[in-house]
N, C-alpha and C positions, 0 to 999 in steps of 0.2 A: 504493500499500500504506500511505498515510499514516493511513488510517482503520481499520487492522487492530486496534488496541487496543480501541476502542468495540465493533466487531463481535464480537471474542472475549469481551467482557463480556456481551453480549446473547446469545451462544452459550451461556455458562454458565447464564444464566437459563433459556434454552430447554432445556437438558439436565435441569435440575431439574424443569421443568414436565412434560416428556415422560417422565420416569421412572415417572409414575403411568399412562401410556396402556396398557401391556401387563399390568398387574396383573390385570385381570379375566381375561384369557386365561390367565395363569399359574396362577390358582386354579381354573379350570374342572374339573380332574379331582377336586378335593376337593369342590366344590359337586355334582358328579354323584354322587360316592360317598356323601357325608354326607346330602344331601337328596334324592337320588333324581331329580334333574332328567334329562329326556331331553336328547339332543344338541341338539335344537331350542330347548328352553327355556334351556339353558345358553348356546347360541350367541346367543339373543335378548338376553341381558344385555350382551354385547359389542356387538351391534348398536345397542342403546339409547345406549350410550356413543358410538359412532361417528356415529350420526345426529344426536344432539343437539349434539355438538361441531361436527360438520361443516356441518350446515345453517344453523347460527347464524353461522358465521364470515363468510360473504358479507355478512350484514346488518351485522355489526360492522365489517367492512372498508369498506363504503360509508359508514358513519357516521364512520369514521376519516378517509376521504378528503375528504368533503364537509362534515363538521360539526366536525372536529377532536375527535371523541369518542374518549376512551381511559381505560379503568379503569386505575389504577396497577398495574404488573405485580405488585408485592408482595402486592396483594390477590387477584389472579387465582390466583397460586400457593397461597396459604393456602386459598382455596375448593376448589381441586382436591385439595390434600393432605388436608384435613379429611374430605371425603366419601369418598374412596377408602380412607383409613385405617380409617374406622369401619364399612366394609362388612363387615370381619371379625367385628364385635361383633353383627351382626343375622342372623336366620335367616328372616325373612319375605321371600318372593320379591318381592312388589310394593314392599316397602320397599327392597329391594336395587335394583330397577329405578329408584326415585326417587332414591336416592343416587348411582346411576351417571349419571343425567341431570344432577343438580346439579353433580357433579364435572366432567362434560363442558362445562357452561357456563363454569366457571372457566378450563377448558382452552382454550375457544373464544375468550374475551376476550383471551388473551395474543398470539395469532399475528399478527392483522392490524396492529396498532399497531407491534409489534416489527419485522415484516417491512417495513412502510412505511419505518421509519427505516433498515433495512439497505438498502433499495432506494436511498435517498438517498446513503448512505455508499459503497456498492459501485458507484461509477462508474469509467469508464475501461477500459483493455485488459484488467485483471485481473477483470472483473465476475464471470465465472463461477466463478473461484477464491474470491473474496471471499464470494459468496452461498453457495457450498458449505460455507464455514466455519460460517456461522450454521445452515444446514439440518442438517449433521451434528452440531451440538451437540444438537439435539433427538433425532436417531437414536442418539446416545451414551447420552442418557437412556432411550430406548426400548430399547436393548440391555441396559442395566443392570437395567432394571425386572423382567424375569423372574427374573434371578439373585437379586436381593434379596428379591423376593416368595417365591420357591421356598425359599430358606434360612429365611426367617421362619416360613413355614407349616409346614416341616418340623420346626423346633425347637419352635414353641408352637401349632401349628394355626392356624386362621383368625384367631383373636384376636390372633396375632402381628403382623398387618398394622398395628396401631395404631402400631407403631414407626416406621412410614413417615412419619409426620406430622412427624418431626424434621427431615429435610432441607428440607422446605417452610418450616417456621418459621425455620430458620437463614438460607435464601436470602432470605426476606421481610425479615429484619433487615438483612441486607447491603445489599439493594436500598434500603431505607429510608434507609440512611446514605449510599450513593454516587450515588443517582439523585435530582437536584433535582426539585421539583415543577413540573408543567406541561411536562414534556419528553417525555410518552408519546405524543402525537399532535398533528397539526397538519393543517388542510385542505390538500389537495393543490395548490390554486390559489396558496396563500401559501407553499409550501415554499421555503425558502431554498436548498436544494441538491437540484434535480430529479435523478432518476436517470439521465436522458440529456439530452443538449442540447436546449434548447428549440426549436432550429431543426430538429429531425427530427420529422416528422409523427407524431402518436400512433399512427396506424393501421399503422405500418411496422416489421417486425422489424429490429432493429439489431445485427448481429453485433459482438462485442466487439472484434474485429480491425480493424474498418472504421469510418471516421467519415464515409463518403460517404452522402449523402442518397439515398434510394431513391424511386421513383415512389409517389405517395400512392394508397393503396387506398381503395375505398368503405367506408362505415360498415358496410354488409352483409358485405363481404368480411372486414373486421376481426373482427367478431363471429362470423362463420362460422368463421374460423381458430381463434379462442380456444375456440369450442364443441367443435371437433374435438379439440383438445389436452385439454380437460377430460374428454371423453368417453373418450378413450384412457386418461387417468390413472385415471378411475373403475375401468375394467375392470382395470388394472394394480393398483389398490388392493384389488380382490377377491382377486386372486392374493397379494398381500402379506399382508393381514390375515386372509384365509381360511386360509392356511397357518399363520401364526403363531398364530392362535387355537386350532387343533386339533392343533399339533404336540406340545405338552406331553402331551395326552391320548393321542395316537397313540404317542409314544415310551414312555409309562409303561404304557399298557394293552396295546399290541400287541407292542412291541419289548422290554418287560420292564425298562426303566430305572426307577430310583426317581424320585420327582417332582423332587428337587433336581437330579439328574444331567440329567433331560430339560429342565429350565429352563436349566441351564448350557449344554447344546447349542444351545438356541434363542438364547441370549445371544451365543454364539460366531458363529452365523449372522448375527445383527444387527450385531455388531462388523464382520464382514467386509463387510457393506453399507455401514457407515460409512466404512471404508477405501476401498471402492469409489466412493463419492460424491465424496471428496476427489480421487481419482485421475482419475475420469472428468470431474468439474467442471473440474479443471485442464486436462486434455488437450482438453476441448471448446473452450477458447478458441483452441487452435492447428488442431485437426483437424475441428471442426465439431460442433454440438450434435446436430442431427438424425441425422447418420451414427452417432454413438456410441450415442444412445438406441436406434435400430434394431438395431444390432449386438448390444448386451448384453440387450436384451429378447428377441431371438431365442435367444441362448445360454442364457438361463435355462431354457427349455422342456426340452431333453434333460437338463439336469443335475437338474431336478426329477423327471422320469421315472425317471432312473437311481437316484434316492434310494429308490424303492419297488420297484424291480426288482432291485437289487443287494443284498448283505448285508455285514455286517461293517464294518470301518473305511472301506472304499471307498465304501459308501453314505452314510456321514456326511460324507466328504470332498465328495461331489457335493452334499450338502445345503448345506455352506458355500459352495460355488462358486455354487449357485443364489441364495443370499442376496446374494453379491457382486454377481452380474450384475443381478438384478432391482432391488435397492435402489440400485445405482450410478446408475441413471437418474433417480432422483427429483430431486435438487437441479438437475440439467441442465434438466429440464422446467420447474421453477420459474423458472429463469433465462430460458428461452424465453418464458415467459408474461409476465414483466416486460418483455421487449424487444418483445413483440407489442402490449402495452397500457402504455406507460410512463407515461401520465398518471394511471393509477388502480391504484397499487401495493397499496393496502389491499384494494380490491375484488378484484383478481385474485389476490392472496394468500388471500383468503378463498375464492375459487372453487377454487383449486388445492389448498389445504391443508383446505379445508372441504367445499365441494360434491362434489368429486372423491372425496375420501377417504370422505365420508359415503355416497355412492351405492355406492362400492365395498365399504363396511362392511356394506351390506344384503346382500352376498353371503355373509357370514359365517352368517347365518340360513339362507340357502339351502343352504350346504354342510352345516349341521347337520341340516337336514331330509333332505337326500340321505343323510347318514350314517345316520340312523334307517331309511331305506328300503333302502339297498343296502350298508351297511357303511362303516366309517370309512376303510379304506384305499382302496376304490373312490372314495369321495367326495373324498378327497384328490388322487387322480390327475386327477379331472375338473377340478381348479382350473387345469390347463394350458389349458382352453379359454378362459376370460377373459383369460389371459395372451396367447394367440394373437390374440384379438380386439383387444386393446390394441395389438398390433404393426400390425394393419391400419390402425387409426385413426391411429397415429403416422406411417405412410407417407403418409397423406392431409393431414397438417397442412401448410398453405401457408407453411412456413418455408423459407428459402433454403438450398440445399446449399452447403457451404464453397467448392467450386470455382466456383460461380456468382458469389459475391462477388469471388473472386480475378480472375476473367475481367473483371467489370464494372469493377474498380479499374484494370486495365491498358488499358482502352479509352480 
């Protein structure tokens, strides 16, 4: 736990960066009402953000691992803050898409280099817990984003978003003061503190509770395993971002909540997910990562269905429990990916927070199209399908069960 302080500092920067991620979803009801966008066109704005941010992250991660490339975090936050905040000042649809893409590039530059550093710092038996601290930092920002955006547009309309540039500027100044130059990235080959012992083969998953070496897997098996994990994460991302993207619209247009209250409810859901990530990330060090990922992904499905089939406070309680269950698995799967490919932390971070999230983000447009065809409520219920598919892929990930490693240690 000696590296807790720098990880918490990176977590704070992560929170500010990700505060801008859900803003587009939060303002979709206003875009639909004021500009007459269809659900598909509105959802496409969120999809452009997700795709641009997500599919560029693996490239930036590879450059971080192999070339030591890293844009100073203060600049990435400023880029993201500027373009998201200015979206409220424009009304042209294509310009809105362009600004969303530019903001997403700033967002994408942050994660690989920051997570590479976290991977080097979060070594030892508390790896799951330490990694969860950084990951939930971003999720705290993601949880606060809808609340802040909802209040601002309720008070001043879409132009009120310009106020959101303030936290980005403040964090950039703080980072300029506290982070020395040249500390953002370094090639993985020369990293002074690798994320796991160099004696452990790169292709082998390493549970945090065990220091025993495992049989070396073939390169094909290694990439097959991480591909299955990424695919499952992509379907889970569809469930996460599809629900978050249209929940403010559903709560305001179908359930009758005002926009500010609808975004407060979404923020509570996301905060529950943040709490879940800390709890499950910590428990996974003791009880097994794969076991807990499967359990809570499964539990998310009935809670989500209950949200739309029940009414009143009980419905909202189920919605919060859904957020707790599904989001709680996120940081644990990131930890799993780092243990499966410890020699490429930037690349695998880009794949998990980039490619997987981006592929899942494409589902937002699909859900928007379905909402135009069959209605918003039915389209929301259909989101349980990609969540169920993600569960199937997580079952197939060649990551050891906890009892397997315990038995191996006693032999």
